[in-house]
mmCIF entry with sequence, helices, sheets and N, C-alpha, C, O atoms, coordinates in Angstrom:
data_MODEL
# 
_entry.id   MODEL 
# 
_entity.id                         1 
_entity.type                       polymer 
_entity.pdbx_number_of_molecules   1 
# 
_entity_poly.entity_id                      1 
_entity_poly.type                           'polypeptide(L)' 
_entity_poly.nstd_linkage                   no 
_entity_poly.nstd_monomer                   no 
_entity_poly.pdbx_seq_one_letter_code       MGKIRQGNKEQKKQPLLTPKEKKSAKQAEKHATDMAPLLGR 
_entity_poly.pdbx_seq_one_letter_code_can   MGKIRQGNKEQKKQPLLTPKEKKSAKQAEKHATDMAPLLGR 
_entity_poly.pdbx_strand_id                 A 
# 
loop_
_entity_poly_seq.entity_id 
_entity_poly_seq.num 
_entity_poly_seq.mon_id 
_entity_poly_seq.hetero 
1 1  MET n 
1 2  GLY n 
1 3  LYS n 
1 4  ILE n 
1 5  ARG n 
1 6  GLN n 
1 7  GLY n 
1 8  ASN n 
1 9  LYS n 
1 10 GLU n 
1 11 GLN n 
1 12 LYS n 
1 13 LYS n 
1 14 GLN n 
1 15 PRO n 
1 16 LEU n 
1 17 LEU n 
1 18 THR n 
1 19 PRO n 
1 20 LYS n 
1 21 GLU n 
1 22 LYS n 
1 23 LYS n 
1 24 SER n 
1 25 ALA n 
1 26 LYS n 
1 27 GLN n 
1 28 ALA n 
1 29 GLU n 
1 30 LYS n 
1 31 HIS n 
1 32 ALA n 
1 33 THR n 
1 34 ASP n 
1 35 MET n 
1 36 ALA n 
1 37 PRO n 
1 38 LEU n 
1 39 LEU n 
1 40 GLY n 
1 41 ARG n 
# 
_struct_asym.id          A 
_struct_asym.entity_id   1 
# 
loop_
_struct_conf.conf_type_id 
_struct_conf.id 
_struct_conf.pdbx_PDB_helix_id 
_struct_conf.beg_label_comp_id 
_struct_conf.beg_label_asym_id 
_struct_conf.beg_label_seq_id 
_struct_conf.pdbx_beg_PDB_ins_code 
_struct_conf.end_label_comp_id 
_struct_conf.end_label_asym_id 
_struct_conf.end_label_seq_id 
_struct_conf.pdbx_end_PDB_ins_code 
_struct_conf.beg_auth_comp_id 
_struct_conf.beg_auth_asym_id 
_struct_conf.beg_auth_seq_id 
_struct_conf.end_auth_comp_id 
_struct_conf.end_auth_asym_id 
_struct_conf.end_auth_seq_id 
_struct_conf.pdbx_PDB_helix_class 
_struct_conf.details 
_struct_conf.pdbx_PDB_helix_length 
HELX_P HELX_P1 AA1 GLY A 2  ? LYS A 13 ? GLY A 2  LYS A 13 1 ? 12 
HELX_P HELX_P2 AA2 PRO A 19 ? GLY A 40 ? PRO A 19 GLY A 40 1 ? 22 
# 
_struct_conf_type.id          HELX_P 
_struct_conf_type.criteria    ? 
_struct_conf_type.reference   ? 
# 
loop_
_atom_site.group_PDB 
_atom_site.id 
_atom_site.type_symbol 
_atom_site.label_atom_id 
_atom_site.label_alt_id 
_atom_site.label_comp_id 
_atom_site.label_asym_id 
_atom_site.label_entity_id 
_atom_site.label_seq_id 
_atom_site.pdbx_PDB_ins_code 
_atom_site.Cartn_x 
_atom_site.Cartn_y 
_atom_site.Cartn_z 
_atom_site.occupancy 
_atom_site.B_iso_or_equiv 
_atom_site.pdbx_formal_charge 
_atom_site.auth_seq_id 
_atom_site.auth_comp_id 
_atom_site.auth_asym_id 
_atom_site.auth_atom_id 
_atom_site.pdbx_PDB_model_num 
ATOM 1   N N  . MET A 1 1  ? 0.865   -1.209 0.007   1.00 0.00 ? 1  MET A N  1 
ATOM 2   C CA . MET A 1 1  ? -0.016  0.005  -0.007  1.00 0.00 ? 1  MET A CA 1 
ATOM 3   C C  . MET A 1 1  ? 0.861   1.258  0.024   1.00 0.00 ? 1  MET A C  1 
ATOM 4   O O  . MET A 1 1  ? 0.598   2.204  -0.718  1.00 0.00 ? 1  MET A O  1 
ATOM 5   N N  . GLY A 1 2  ? 1.917   1.285  0.884   1.00 0.00 ? 2  GLY A N  1 
ATOM 6   C CA . GLY A 1 2  ? 2.737   2.470  0.976   1.00 0.00 ? 2  GLY A CA 1 
ATOM 7   C C  . GLY A 1 2  ? 3.458   2.752  -0.307  1.00 0.00 ? 2  GLY A C  1 
ATOM 8   O O  . GLY A 1 2  ? 3.644   3.909  -0.683  1.00 0.00 ? 2  GLY A O  1 
ATOM 9   N N  . LYS A 1 3  ? 3.884   1.665  -1.011  1.00 0.00 ? 3  LYS A N  1 
ATOM 10  C CA . LYS A 1 3  ? 4.632   1.908  -2.263  1.00 0.00 ? 3  LYS A CA 1 
ATOM 11  C C  . LYS A 1 3  ? 3.702   2.560  -3.290  1.00 0.00 ? 3  LYS A C  1 
ATOM 12  O O  . LYS A 1 3  ? 4.120   3.450  -4.030  1.00 0.00 ? 3  LYS A O  1 
ATOM 13  N N  . ILE A 1 4  ? 2.450   2.120  -3.334  1.00 0.00 ? 4  ILE A N  1 
ATOM 14  C CA . ILE A 1 4  ? 1.521   2.677  -4.296  1.00 0.00 ? 4  ILE A CA 1 
ATOM 15  C C  . ILE A 1 4  ? 1.328   4.191  -4.027  1.00 0.00 ? 4  ILE A C  1 
ATOM 16  O O  . ILE A 1 4  ? 1.252   5.010  -4.943  1.00 0.00 ? 4  ILE A O  1 
ATOM 17  N N  . ARG A 1 5  ? 1.253   4.507  -2.721  1.00 0.00 ? 5  ARG A N  1 
ATOM 18  C CA . ARG A 1 5  ? 1.032   5.953  -2.392  1.00 0.00 ? 5  ARG A CA 1 
ATOM 19  C C  . ARG A 1 5  ? 2.233   6.770  -2.885  1.00 0.00 ? 5  ARG A C  1 
ATOM 20  O O  . ARG A 1 5  ? 2.066   7.872  -3.406  1.00 0.00 ? 5  ARG A O  1 
ATOM 21  N N  . GLN A 1 6  ? 3.451   6.217  -2.715  1.00 0.00 ? 6  GLN A N  1 
ATOM 22  C CA . GLN A 1 6  ? 4.637   6.953  -3.142  1.00 0.00 ? 6  GLN A CA 1 
ATOM 23  C C  . GLN A 1 6  ? 4.546   7.217  -4.676  1.00 0.00 ? 6  GLN A C  1 
ATOM 24  O O  . GLN A 1 6  ? 4.916   8.293  -5.146  1.00 0.00 ? 6  GLN A O  1 
ATOM 25  N N  . GLY A 1 7  ? 4.066   6.252  -5.411  1.00 0.00 ? 7  GLY A N  1 
ATOM 26  C CA . GLY A 1 7  ? 3.974   6.442  -6.864  1.00 0.00 ? 7  GLY A CA 1 
ATOM 27  C C  . GLY A 1 7  ? 2.996   7.573  -7.165  1.00 0.00 ? 7  GLY A C  1 
ATOM 28  O O  . GLY A 1 7  ? 3.250   8.392  -8.047  1.00 0.00 ? 7  GLY A O  1 
ATOM 29  N N  . ASN A 1 8  ? 1.871   7.624  -6.432  1.00 0.00 ? 8  ASN A N  1 
ATOM 30  C CA . ASN A 1 8  ? 0.928   8.722  -6.671  1.00 0.00 ? 8  ASN A CA 1 
ATOM 31  C C  . ASN A 1 8  ? 1.545   10.057 -6.390  1.00 0.00 ? 8  ASN A C  1 
ATOM 32  O O  . ASN A 1 8  ? 1.327   11.018 -7.128  1.00 0.00 ? 8  ASN A O  1 
ATOM 33  N N  . LYS A 1 9  ? 2.339   10.133 -5.296  1.00 0.00 ? 9  LYS A N  1 
ATOM 34  C CA . LYS A 1 9  ? 2.989   11.400 -4.941  1.00 0.00 ? 9  LYS A CA 1 
ATOM 35  C C  . LYS A 1 9  ? 3.913   11.845 -6.095  1.00 0.00 ? 9  LYS A C  1 
ATOM 36  O O  . LYS A 1 9  ? 3.933   13.014 -6.477  1.00 0.00 ? 9  LYS A O  1 
ATOM 37  N N  . GLU A 1 10 ? 4.666   10.889 -6.629  1.00 0.00 ? 10 GLU A N  1 
ATOM 38  C CA . GLU A 1 10 ? 5.592   11.240 -7.715  1.00 0.00 ? 10 GLU A CA 1 
ATOM 39  C C  . GLU A 1 10 ? 4.836   11.792 -8.904  1.00 0.00 ? 10 GLU A C  1 
ATOM 40  O O  . GLU A 1 10 ? 5.294   12.746 -9.533  1.00 0.00 ? 10 GLU A O  1 
ATOM 41  N N  . GLN A 1 11 ? 3.679   11.211 -9.230  1.00 0.00 ? 11 GLN A N  1 
ATOM 42  C CA . GLN A 1 11 ? 2.894   11.698 -10.349 1.00 0.00 ? 11 GLN A CA 1 
ATOM 43  C C  . GLN A 1 11 ? 2.425   13.116 -10.086 1.00 0.00 ? 11 GLN A C  1 
ATOM 44  O O  . GLN A 1 11 ? 2.451   13.963 -10.979 1.00 0.00 ? 11 GLN A O  1 
ATOM 45  N N  . LYS A 1 12 ? 1.989   13.378 -8.841  1.00 0.00 ? 12 LYS A N  1 
ATOM 46  C CA . LYS A 1 12 ? 1.523   14.744 -8.555  1.00 0.00 ? 12 LYS A CA 1 
ATOM 47  C C  . LYS A 1 12 ? 2.653   15.763 -8.622  1.00 0.00 ? 12 LYS A C  1 
ATOM 48  O O  . LYS A 1 12 ? 2.428   16.925 -8.960  1.00 0.00 ? 12 LYS A O  1 
ATOM 49  N N  . LYS A 1 13 ? 3.859   15.328 -8.303  1.00 0.00 ? 13 LYS A N  1 
ATOM 50  C CA . LYS A 1 13 ? 5.009   16.243 -8.328  1.00 0.00 ? 13 LYS A CA 1 
ATOM 51  C C  . LYS A 1 13 ? 5.277   16.692 -9.787  1.00 0.00 ? 13 LYS A C  1 
ATOM 52  O O  . LYS A 1 13 ? 5.585   17.855 -10.045 1.00 0.00 ? 13 LYS A O  1 
ATOM 53  N N  . GLN A 1 14 ? 5.150   15.733 -10.729 1.00 0.00 ? 14 GLN A N  1 
ATOM 54  C CA . GLN A 1 14 ? 5.492   16.054 -12.105 1.00 0.00 ? 14 GLN A CA 1 
ATOM 55  C C  . GLN A 1 14 ? 4.199   16.013 -12.932 1.00 0.00 ? 14 GLN A C  1 
ATOM 56  O O  . GLN A 1 14 ? 3.856   14.966 -13.480 1.00 0.00 ? 14 GLN A O  1 
ATOM 57  N N  . PRO A 1 15 ? 3.481   17.138 -13.027 1.00 0.00 ? 15 PRO A N  1 
ATOM 58  C CA . PRO A 1 15 ? 2.266   17.174 -13.883 1.00 0.00 ? 15 PRO A CA 1 
ATOM 59  C C  . PRO A 1 15 ? 2.657   17.074 -15.377 1.00 0.00 ? 15 PRO A C  1 
ATOM 60  O O  . PRO A 1 15 ? 3.717   17.539 -15.797 1.00 0.00 ? 15 PRO A O  1 
ATOM 61  N N  . LEU A 1 16 ? 1.772   16.460 -16.139 1.00 0.00 ? 16 LEU A N  1 
ATOM 62  C CA . LEU A 1 16 ? 2.051   16.284 -17.543 1.00 0.00 ? 16 LEU A CA 1 
ATOM 63  C C  . LEU A 1 16 ? 2.157   17.666 -18.220 1.00 0.00 ? 16 LEU A C  1 
ATOM 64  O O  . LEU A 1 16 ? 3.009   17.871 -19.085 1.00 0.00 ? 16 LEU A O  1 
ATOM 65  N N  . LEU A 1 17 ? 1.295   18.598 -17.822 1.00 0.00 ? 17 LEU A N  1 
ATOM 66  C CA . LEU A 1 17 ? 1.258   19.909 -18.450 1.00 0.00 ? 17 LEU A CA 1 
ATOM 67  C C  . LEU A 1 17 ? 1.672   20.968 -17.453 1.00 0.00 ? 17 LEU A C  1 
ATOM 68  O O  . LEU A 1 17 ? 1.160   21.003 -16.334 1.00 0.00 ? 17 LEU A O  1 
ATOM 69  N N  . THR A 1 18 ? 2.594   21.833 -17.846 1.00 0.00 ? 18 THR A N  1 
ATOM 70  C CA . THR A 1 18 ? 2.918   22.970 -17.000 1.00 0.00 ? 18 THR A CA 1 
ATOM 71  C C  . THR A 1 18 ? 1.819   24.036 -17.216 1.00 0.00 ? 18 THR A C  1 
ATOM 72  O O  . THR A 1 18 ? 1.119   24.008 -18.228 1.00 0.00 ? 18 THR A O  1 
ATOM 73  N N  . PRO A 1 19 ? 1.676   24.965 -16.268 1.00 0.00 ? 19 PRO A N  1 
ATOM 74  C CA . PRO A 1 19 ? 0.676   26.014 -16.447 1.00 0.00 ? 19 PRO A CA 1 
ATOM 75  C C  . PRO A 1 19 ? 0.696   26.660 -17.804 1.00 0.00 ? 19 PRO A C  1 
ATOM 76  O O  . PRO A 1 19 ? -0.358  26.930 -18.380 1.00 0.00 ? 19 PRO A O  1 
ATOM 77  N N  . LYS A 1 20 ? 1.881   26.913 -18.328 1.00 0.00 ? 20 LYS A N  1 
ATOM 78  C CA . LYS A 1 20 ? 2.051   27.533 -19.641 1.00 0.00 ? 20 LYS A CA 1 
ATOM 79  C C  . LYS A 1 20 ? 1.450   26.600 -20.710 1.00 0.00 ? 20 LYS A C  1 
ATOM 80  O O  . LYS A 1 20 ? 0.714   27.035 -21.595 1.00 0.00 ? 20 LYS A O  1 
ATOM 81  N N  . GLU A 1 21 ? 1.781   25.332 -20.600 1.00 0.00 ? 21 GLU A N  1 
ATOM 82  C CA . GLU A 1 21 ? 1.287   24.354 -21.598 1.00 0.00 ? 21 GLU A CA 1 
ATOM 83  C C  . GLU A 1 21 ? -0.217  24.300 -21.530 1.00 0.00 ? 21 GLU A C  1 
ATOM 84  O O  . GLU A 1 21 ? -0.882  24.243 -22.564 1.00 0.00 ? 21 GLU A O  1 
ATOM 85  N N  . LYS A 1 22 ? -0.763  24.316 -20.339 1.00 0.00 ? 22 LYS A N  1 
ATOM 86  C CA . LYS A 1 22 ? -2.223  24.245 -20.209 1.00 0.00 ? 22 LYS A CA 1 
ATOM 87  C C  . LYS A 1 22 ? -2.858  25.425 -20.954 1.00 0.00 ? 22 LYS A C  1 
ATOM 88  O O  . LYS A 1 22 ? -3.816  25.275 -21.714 1.00 0.00 ? 22 LYS A O  1 
ATOM 89  N N  . LYS A 1 23 ? -2.269  26.621 -20.696 1.00 0.00 ? 23 LYS A N  1 
ATOM 90  C CA . LYS A 1 23 ? -2.824  27.835 -21.306 1.00 0.00 ? 23 LYS A CA 1 
ATOM 91  C C  . LYS A 1 23 ? -2.774  27.711 -22.859 1.00 0.00 ? 23 LYS A C  1 
ATOM 92  O O  . LYS A 1 23 ? -3.758  27.984 -23.546 1.00 0.00 ? 23 LYS A O  1 
ATOM 93  N N  . SER A 1 24 ? -1.666  27.314 -23.352 1.00 0.00 ? 24 SER A N  1 
ATOM 94  C CA . SER A 1 24 ? -1.529  27.209 -24.798 1.00 0.00 ? 24 SER A CA 1 
ATOM 95  C C  . SER A 1 24 ? -2.496  26.166 -25.335 1.00 0.00 ? 24 SER A C  1 
ATOM 96  O O  . SER A 1 24 ? -3.108  26.369 -26.384 1.00 0.00 ? 24 SER A O  1 
ATOM 97  N N  . ALA A 1 25 ? -2.640  25.059 -24.630 1.00 0.00 ? 25 ALA A N  1 
ATOM 98  C CA . ALA A 1 25 ? -3.553  24.002 -25.089 1.00 0.00 ? 25 ALA A CA 1 
ATOM 99  C C  . ALA A 1 25 ? -4.999  24.540 -25.141 1.00 0.00 ? 25 ALA A C  1 
ATOM 100 O O  . ALA A 1 25 ? -5.745  24.277 -26.085 1.00 0.00 ? 25 ALA A O  1 
ATOM 101 N N  . LYS A 1 26 ? -5.361  25.293 -24.103 1.00 0.00 ? 26 LYS A N  1 
ATOM 102 C CA . LYS A 1 26 ? -6.746  25.825 -24.102 1.00 0.00 ? 26 LYS A CA 1 
ATOM 103 C C  . LYS A 1 26 ? -6.910  26.779 -25.306 1.00 0.00 ? 26 LYS A C  1 
ATOM 104 O O  . LYS A 1 26 ? -7.940  26.743 -25.980 1.00 0.00 ? 26 LYS A O  1 
ATOM 105 N N  . GLN A 1 27 ? -5.920  27.616 -25.573 1.00 0.00 ? 27 GLN A N  1 
ATOM 106 C CA . GLN A 1 27 ? -6.052  28.543 -26.683 1.00 0.00 ? 27 GLN A CA 1 
ATOM 107 C C  . GLN A 1 27 ? -6.136  27.760 -27.999 1.00 0.00 ? 27 GLN A C  1 
ATOM 108 O O  . GLN A 1 27 ? -6.923  28.103 -28.882 1.00 0.00 ? 27 GLN A O  1 
ATOM 109 N N  . ALA A 1 28 ? -5.317  26.705 -28.123 1.00 0.00 ? 28 ALA A N  1 
ATOM 110 C CA . ALA A 1 28 ? -5.354  25.885 -29.331 1.00 0.00 ? 28 ALA A CA 1 
ATOM 111 C C  . ALA A 1 28 ? -6.749  25.252 -29.509 1.00 0.00 ? 28 ALA A C  1 
ATOM 112 O O  . ALA A 1 28 ? -7.270  25.192 -30.623 1.00 0.00 ? 28 ALA A O  1 
ATOM 113 N N  . GLU A 1 29 ? -7.352  24.776 -28.388 1.00 0.00 ? 29 GLU A N  1 
ATOM 114 C CA . GLU A 1 29 ? -8.650  24.192 -28.492 1.00 0.00 ? 29 GLU A CA 1 
ATOM 115 C C  . GLU A 1 29 ? -9.698  25.261 -28.991 1.00 0.00 ? 29 GLU A C  1 
ATOM 116 O O  . GLU A 1 29 ? -10.555 24.963 -29.823 1.00 0.00 ? 29 GLU A O  1 
ATOM 117 N N  . LYS A 1 30 ? -9.593  26.443 -28.474 1.00 0.00 ? 30 LYS A N  1 
ATOM 118 C CA . LYS A 1 30 ? -10.501 27.500 -28.886 1.00 0.00 ? 30 LYS A CA 1 
ATOM 119 C C  . LYS A 1 30 ? -10.357 27.764 -30.352 1.00 0.00 ? 30 LYS A C  1 
ATOM 120 O O  . LYS A 1 30 ? -11.353 27.867 -31.069 1.00 0.00 ? 30 LYS A O  1 
ATOM 121 N N  . HIS A 1 31 ? -9.123  27.878 -30.819 1.00 0.00 ? 31 HIS A N  1 
ATOM 122 C CA . HIS A 1 31 ? -8.887  28.142 -32.260 1.00 0.00 ? 31 HIS A CA 1 
ATOM 123 C C  . HIS A 1 31 ? -9.429  26.979 -33.117 1.00 0.00 ? 31 HIS A C  1 
ATOM 124 O O  . HIS A 1 31 ? -10.015 27.199 -34.177 1.00 0.00 ? 31 HIS A O  1 
ATOM 125 N N  . ALA A 1 32 ? -9.225  25.761 -32.647 1.00 0.00 ? 32 ALA A N  1 
ATOM 126 C CA . ALA A 1 32 ? -9.682  24.601 -33.370 1.00 0.00 ? 32 ALA A CA 1 
ATOM 127 C C  . ALA A 1 32 ? -11.190 24.641 -33.550 1.00 0.00 ? 32 ALA A C  1 
ATOM 128 O O  . ALA A 1 32 ? -11.697 24.385 -34.642 1.00 0.00 ? 32 ALA A O  1 
ATOM 129 N N  . THR A 1 33 ? -11.925 24.972 -32.450 1.00 0.00 ? 33 THR A N  1 
ATOM 130 C CA . THR A 1 33 ? -13.398 25.034 -32.559 1.00 0.00 ? 33 THR A CA 1 
ATOM 131 C C  . THR A 1 33 ? -13.829 26.209 -33.436 1.00 0.00 ? 33 THR A C  1 
ATOM 132 O O  . THR A 1 33 ? -14.861 26.134 -34.103 1.00 0.00 ? 33 THR A O  1 
ATOM 133 N N  . ASP A 1 34 ? -13.041 27.306 -33.443 1.00 0.00 ? 34 ASP A N  1 
ATOM 134 C CA . ASP A 1 34 ? -13.389 28.438 -34.289 1.00 0.00 ? 34 ASP A CA 1 
ATOM 135 C C  . ASP A 1 34 ? -13.230 28.099 -35.746 1.00 0.00 ? 34 ASP A C  1 
ATOM 136 O O  . ASP A 1 34 ? -14.028 28.535 -36.576 1.00 0.00 ? 34 ASP A O  1 
ATOM 137 N N  . MET A 1 35 ? -12.207 27.323 -36.077 1.00 0.00 ? 35 MET A N  1 
ATOM 138 C CA . MET A 1 35 ? -11.885 27.012 -37.461 1.00 0.00 ? 35 MET A CA 1 
ATOM 139 C C  . MET A 1 35 ? -12.738 25.864 -37.983 1.00 0.00 ? 35 MET A C  1 
ATOM 140 O O  . MET A 1 35 ? -12.933 25.753 -39.193 1.00 0.00 ? 35 MET A O  1 
ATOM 141 N N  . ALA A 1 36 ? -13.248 25.013 -37.110 1.00 0.00 ? 36 ALA A N  1 
ATOM 142 C CA . ALA A 1 36 ? -14.003 23.833 -37.534 1.00 0.00 ? 36 ALA A CA 1 
ATOM 143 C C  . ALA A 1 36 ? -15.235 24.251 -38.396 1.00 0.00 ? 36 ALA A C  1 
ATOM 144 O O  . ALA A 1 36 ? -15.403 23.726 -39.497 1.00 0.00 ? 36 ALA A O  1 
ATOM 145 N N  . PRO A 1 37 ? -16.068 25.155 -37.930 1.00 0.00 ? 37 PRO A N  1 
ATOM 146 C CA . PRO A 1 37 ? -17.252 25.532 -38.748 1.00 0.00 ? 37 PRO A CA 1 
ATOM 147 C C  . PRO A 1 37 ? -16.816 26.097 -40.113 1.00 0.00 ? 37 PRO A C  1 
ATOM 148 O O  . PRO A 1 37 ? -17.474 25.850 -41.124 1.00 0.00 ? 37 PRO A O  1 
ATOM 149 N N  . LEU A 1 38 ? -15.717 26.847 -40.140 1.00 0.00 ? 38 LEU A N  1 
ATOM 150 C CA . LEU A 1 38 ? -15.307 27.412 -41.388 1.00 0.00 ? 38 LEU A CA 1 
ATOM 151 C C  . LEU A 1 38 ? -14.887 26.299 -42.398 1.00 0.00 ? 38 LEU A C  1 
ATOM 152 O O  . LEU A 1 38 ? -15.180 26.365 -43.592 1.00 0.00 ? 38 LEU A O  1 
ATOM 153 N N  . LEU A 1 39 ? -14.191 25.284 -41.849 1.00 0.00 ? 39 LEU A N  1 
ATOM 154 C CA . LEU A 1 39 ? -13.772 24.162 -42.740 1.00 0.00 ? 39 LEU A CA 1 
ATOM 155 C C  . LEU A 1 39 ? -15.001 23.372 -43.169 1.00 0.00 ? 39 LEU A C  1 
ATOM 156 O O  . LEU A 1 39 ? -15.024 22.832 -44.275 1.00 0.00 ? 39 LEU A O  1 
ATOM 157 N N  . GLY A 1 40 ? -16.025 23.292 -42.318 1.00 0.00 ? 40 GLY A N  1 
ATOM 158 C CA . GLY A 1 40 ? -17.215 22.546 -42.690 1.00 0.00 ? 40 GLY A CA 1 
ATOM 159 C C  . GLY A 1 40 ? -17.933 23.204 -43.894 1.00 0.00 ? 40 GLY A C  1 
ATOM 160 O O  . GLY A 1 40 ? -18.500 22.508 -44.735 1.00 0.00 ? 40 GLY A O  1 
ATOM 161 N N  . ARG A 1 41 ? -17.903 24.498 -43.963 1.00 0.00 ? 41 ARG A N  1 
ATOM 162 C CA . ARG A 1 41 ? -18.531 25.185 -45.102 1.00 0.00 ? 41 ARG A CA 1 
ATOM 163 C C  . ARG A 1 41 ? -17.637 24.966 -46.284 1.00 0.00 ? 41 ARG A C  1 
ATOM 164 O O  . ARG A 1 41 ? -17.935 25.442 -47.379 1.00 0.00 ? 41 ARG A O  1 
# 
């Protein structure tokens, strides 16, 4: 049990996305949704 908890702690220490990456990802998603309707036409 203790070993599993340690693994979880390590994952929390190293997030997959840094705050900057999260921001850029959100912006990219917004742009993707904006461009989707245009491509559909």
